[in-house]
N, C-alpha and C positions, 0 to 999 in steps of 0.2 A: 266457840260461846261454851258456856256451863250453865247449865240448868240445874236448877230444885224441881223433881221429876214433881214433887205435890202439888206444890203451887205454881207453877210453869215462870219463877221468876229469873232472869235473866244474873247470875252472879259474878259471872267474870268474863273478861274476854282476852284471849293470850295470843300472839303477835309471834309469828318466827319470822325469820329476814335470813336472805342469802348473805354469805360471808365475803362475795368478791363486791356487793355495791348497794349492799344494806335493802336490798328491795325487799316490802313485804312478799311472803311466800304461803301462799295456800295449804291446809293440812288436810288429809283425805284420810278417809276409812278410820276412823277413830275408834277404837274401844275402850273399856273400862273394866278395871279388873282392881282386887283387894290390895292393899287399904289404899283405898282411895287416891292410885296411880292409874294413868293411861299411857294408851300410845298411841301414835297416828304416823302417816304416809308426810313426811315433806319434800318436796322432790327425791331423789334416789336415795333417802336416808329413814333410819325408822327412830322417830322422835320417843323415848321413853318418859313422861313428866309427872308430876303429882296433884293432884288438884290443891291442896293446900300449901303448896312450894316447899314443905320441909325437907321436898330431897332435892337436890341439884337436879338439871337435866341430864340425861345422857342421849348422844344419838349415837347408830351403828349403819354404817353405810352397805346398804342392799345390791348394787351393783356400781359400777362405772359407768355407767351411761347417765348424760345430764339430763335427758328427754325422755326418762322411765316413765312407765305412765301403769299405774298398779291397778288392779281390777277389784280385788279381795283381799282384805286382811282380817284375819278371824281367831278366834281366843278359847282354847282351853282351859278354864279354872283347873282343873283337877289336877292338870299336867304341868300348866303355869308355862303355858308353850303358844306362840299365835302360828297362824299359818299363811303365806302373803304369797298373791299370784301376780302376774304383772299379763300384759300381751306381748311382750319379745318371748314368749314360754317360760318364764322363769318360774318355777316352784321352791319354795324354802321355808322351813318352819327356822323359829327363832324362839331358843330358850329363854324366859324374862328372869330368870333365877341365876341361872350361872353364864348368861349373857356371851350365846354362842349360835353359830347358826349351822342349821341342817340344809346340805343343798341338792334338790331333787331333781336338777333342771336339767340334766344331762339324759335320764330315762324318757322326759317327754319332748316328745320332738317334734309335738305339730306344732310350734310356732305362736300359738295366740292361748293362752287360760285365761279364761272371763270370771269363774265363780270357783267358790269353793265353801264347804261345810264341813264342823268338826262332830262326832260321835265318841267317847270314851277315848279309845287310845288309837282311832283310826279318821279320817280323814276323803271327802272325795272331793272332784275338781271337775270341771268342764270348759269345754275348749270349742274354740270357732269350726272345728272340722268335723263336731258332732262327735267325741266323742267323749264317754264319760268314763272316770279314772278311781280304783282306790286305793287308799297310801296307809302304812305303818305313822302313827305319830311316834312312837320310838323312835325309830330308825331312818321314815322315810323312804323306806324298801314300798317298791308296787306289789297291790293286792291284787288285781284285775287290771283291764281293759278293755272297754268295750262300746261298741258303734251302733247303730241302728238306724243313724241321718247323716245327711251332712249339711244339716242347717246348725246354727249355731245353737251352744248350749249356754241360756242366760240365765240360769241358776240352778245351783242344786241343792237338797237336805238330805243329811240325814238321820235316820233313825236307827234301834237296836239292832235288826234283822236288817232294814233295808236301805237303799238310796233311791230318793227321788230328783229326779232330772225333767227340767222343763226348756224349750225351743223355741226359737223364733217362727217357727211354722204353729204355734198353739199346740203341740202336743205335750202330755207329760206320762212320761217311764218311768216304770218301779223294778230296781234293781237288785239281785240278791250281791251281798259282800263277795259272791265269787263271779261277779259280774253277768249273771245269768239275768235276760228281761223277765220279767215275771208277768207285767201286765203294761199296756198301754193305751191312753182312748184321747180324745183332741178336748179339750177346757173350754172352745168357743171364746177364747178369752183376746183374742190377736196374737200378739207376741208376749208368752208369759214371761216376766221380768222378776218375780217374787215368788217363791212357795217354802211353807215351811211345813215339815212333820211337827205335829204337839208333841210335846215333851213326854206326855199321859197317856195320850188316849190314839187310838186307830186313825187321825183325823189329820187331812192336807188341806192346806189354806193356800189358796193362789189367786194373784193377781198381776196385774199389766195393764196393755197400752188401752182396754175395756174399763169404763170409768163402774167396775163393779166387781167385787172378790167373791170368788166359789169355794164352796167349804166341801170336801171330798172324803168318803172312806176310802182312805187309799188302799185298803187288802181286796175290796173288792171292786175299785173303780166308780161305786155310785156317787153321784152328785147327792150329797144332804141339803145343804139352802145356797144361794145366792144372795148377795146385799146387792140390792140395787141404789142404797142413797149415800153409799161412797163418791163424795165428789172428785177422787183422785184419780191421776193414770199414776198407778202405784208402784217406784221404784226401789223403794225400800222398805223391808217390812220383820218386825221380832213379832214371836208369839211366844206368851208366858203359860204359866199356869193360867190365868183368867183373864188377863189383858189379850190385844192384838194390836198391835201399833204400828203404823202407818205412815210413810212419806213420801211426798210427790214434787217431780221436778215443778218448775214455773215461779214467777213473780208476782206477791211474795211466796217464799217458799212454805208449806204447811204441813203439817203432824195432825195424825188425826187417831185415838183409840176409841176401842171397842170395849164392851165387854165379852168375857168368851166364858160364860159359864153352861158346861156341858149340861144338856137334861132338861133342858129348858123351852125344846123344840125352837120354833122362829126367833123366841126371844131373844136369845143368847148373843145375839149379832144386834143387842141393842147399841145404840152409840153412845158414847160416853163425854166425848168432848173432841176441840180439836182448839189449836191454837197457833199462831201466824211467829215466824220467823222473816 
């Protein structure tokens, strides 16, 4: 489904079908990139399409497995590349401009990769065995591999100098890009399913199974504020310079947005709007 972000109006629905029997397939891990294009995972294929349908749809096989379960798809606008991870241990980079894959999977031996995030020319992944890894976006080489827990790493977020990770036991860890653990603390959110380092400030936002959001100073681990009015178990999160956008599981699906104006004390988490899908 394609929405107007300002009016929340549904603009279009797209359907993709299985070639063998014409059954409709779900589109997972959708990302948008300029100009007016998007990419998503359909089965074991990466689909690249246009919102305005000026371009023909392109399909690129991720792997030969029919039941491939992709866990994350992240975009680097600067490099025009996406990073894709899957439960079976796949870590791949796809170049959207030149249309080729870089396969990093042989380096990642733990079997299940759950999450990823990108910052400039580097990206990080987290796995089911508690391992956090840093990678080069240019050639897929491994920068570091670190582990301080055996719990699942449910999300990672990349900053300019650090990587943040969150696990199923409710702990947040901050790593250097050389793999050194700098800080760790308990966020008291149950399983932390989403966390984001703010793109411009030393702020980390975390959410998960508990129905509130926590905002931290990621350089010190100090709790800045907690948003208790949040109605969702947070499953997806995006942080921009001014907005915090979250989505939760359930029926109907719900997306909520918050104002994110730093420097206004407790008022910067004022809820702006929410709409249902």
